[in-house]
ZAMI-796793 format. One line per field, with one value per residue (C-alpha): residue number from 0; residue in three letters; x, y, z. Coordinates in pm, 1 decimal. Layout:
residues N
k	NUM_...
r	ala_...
c1	X_...
c2	Y_...
c3	Z_...
END
This chain:
residues 118
k	0_1_2_3_4_5_6_7_8_9_10_11_12_13_14_15_16_17_18_19_20_21_22_23_24_25_26_27_28_29_30_31_32_33_34_35_36_37_38_39_40_41_42_43_44_45_46_47_48_49_50_51_52_53_54_55_56_57_58_59_60_61_62_63_64_65_66_67_68_69_70_71_72_73_74_75_76_77_78_79_80_81_82_83_84_85_86_87_88_89_90_91_92_93_94_95_96_97_98_99_100_101_102_103_104_105_106_107_108_109_110_111_112_113_114_115_116_117
r	met_asn_gly_ala_asp_ser_ser_arg_ala_thr_gln_arg_gly_arg_val_leu_asn_leu_leu_ile_ala_ala_arg_gly_ala_trp_val_pro_leu_pro_glu_ile_ala_ala_cys_ala_ala_gln_tyr_asn_ala_arg_val_leu_glu_leu_arg_arg_leu_gly_phe_arg_ile_glu_asn_arg_thr_lys_lys_val_asp_gly_ala_arg_his_ser_trp_phe_arg_leu_ile_ser_gly_pro_thr_pro_ala_ala_asp_ser_pro_thr_ala_pro_arg_thr_his_ser_ala_asp_ser_gln_ile_gly_ala_ala_ala_his_thr_his_ser_ile_ser_gln_glu_leu_asp_asp_thr_leu_pro_leu_phe_pro_gly_glu_arg_ser
c1	-13.4_147.9_124.1_-179.3_-374.7_-215.9_-370.7_-726.7_-716.4_-627.9_-863.1_-1160.9_-1100.2_-1110.7_-1399.5_-1552.0_-1446.5_-1595.1_-1941.6_-1937.5_-1870.1_-2184.4_-2349.3_-2593.3_-2647.0_-2575.9_-2251.7_-2205.1_-1970.6_-1707.4_-1600.9_-1588.1_-1426.2_-1137.4_-1086.3_-1047.6_-1024.5_-1184.8_-1479.3_-1730.0_-1487.0_-1404.8_-1769.9_-1826.4_-1597.1_-1788.5_-2112.9_-1927.8_-1756.0_-2159.3_-2193.9_-2489.2_-2465.9_-2717.0_-2674.1_-2910.9_-2867.9_-3030.9_-3004.3_-2915.5_-2925.8_-2865.6_-2556.3_-2632.7_-2573.3_-2461.6_-2466.1_-2413.2_-2494.6_-2409.7_-2704.4_-2546.2_-2271.2_-2193.9_-2374.5_-2218.6_-2438.6_-2688.6_-2551.2_-2180.4_-2036.9_-2016.2_-2361.6_-2526.0_-2757.7_-2981.1_-3004.9_-2817.5_-2530.7_-2286.1_-2441.5_-2399.3_-2053.9_-1949.4_-2148.4_-1901.3_-1573.4_-1725.3_-1786.5_-1419.8_-1279.5_-1416.6_-1178.9_-796.5_-817.2_-1139.8_-878.4_-827.0_-1197.0_-1454.1_-1749.5_-2034.4_-2239.2_-1972.7_-2064.0_-2414.9_-2452.3_-2656.6
c2	28.3_348.0_639.1_791.6_455.3_464.4_762.9_693.0_413.6_592.0_907.2_653.0_453.8_783.6_864.6_520.6_491.0_894.2_770.9_434.7_628.5_834.1_548.2_640.9_955.7_1266.7_1350.0_1742.6_1791.1_2000.9_1664.1_1464.1_1740.7_1733.0_1358.6_1430.6_1735.0_1519.4_1346.4_1311.5_1077.3_900.5_881.9_749.7_480.0_354.9_304.6_128.2_-99.4_-148.6_85.5_247.5_630.0_876.8_1261.1_1510.0_1936.7_2240.6_2613.9_2794.4_3147.7_3148.6_2847.8_2556.1_2287.3_1896.8_1607.4_1191.0_887.1_594.6_326.8_-6.2_-222.9_-406.8_-767.0_-1053.6_-1031.7_-1315.4_-1468.0_-1456.9_-1815.8_-1669.3_-1586.0_-1718.9_-1972.0_-1993.7_-1774.3_-2005.2_-1902.4_-2027.5_-1834.4_-1493.1_-1549.7_-1640.4_-1350.2_-1111.5_-1311.2_-1201.3_-836.6_-838.2_-913.1_-661.4_-380.5_-430.3_-112.8_-212.6_-411.9_-117.6_-9.6_-24.9_-263.8_-121.5_-38.4_-102.4_-238.9_-405.1_-795.5_-940.8
c3	26.1_-92.5_116.1_-52.6_26.1_369.0_453.1_278.0_446.8_802.1_754.6_649.9_990.9_1155.9_1032.8_1072.5_1449.7_1561.0_1352.5_1563.1_1885.6_1840.7_1876.4_1604.5_1676.9_1444.4_1411.4_1274.3_1002.6_1105.0_1332.7_1041.6_824.7_1121.3_1042.7_697.4_423.3_185.6_409.3_140.6_-17.8_260.0_348.6_9.1_54.6_354.2_171.5_-106.8_205.0_301.8_571.5_585.7_703.2_648.4_621.1_666.4_625.9_788.3_738.9_1049.4_966.1_611.1_630.5_568.7_849.1_770.5_987.8_932.8_1132.7_1077.1_1070.0_1017.2_897.6_584.9_552.3_301.0_-35.1_-58.0_-319.8_-113.4_-50.2_300.3_289.0_607.5_485.2_814.4_1097.0_1303.5_1583.4_1338.7_1038.9_1251.3_1319.1_964.8_849.3_1128.8_956.3_631.9_723.3_896.7_598.7_386.9_439.6_613.3_804.2_985.6_1186.1_1392.0_1445.7_1732.4_1729.5_1627.6_1937.8_2207.2_2540.8_2358.7_2363.3_2082.5
END
């Protein structure tokens, strides 16, 4: 991985960690922009990796303010060889393993909602 790829992955990881830490709450754009100068590109990459991220905007005193929040993490495609065939605990573990293998930088991220048990 070259320096530019590593920088993108690191910025993407920072944005993801910020959204995870918010536990589904809205995160203001300035906080996200502090993690990545090209935050839109990093959010797009996360979405392409399967993360569901919502955004909203609101005009406040003539200025547009934006927020983002993480809805869910990636899930394997239905036709994927590692996609769960049943709803058993084993298949859920397999799905989690597949999700974990999607992107190398996700190794250093927090669980989607730390402290919660399924």
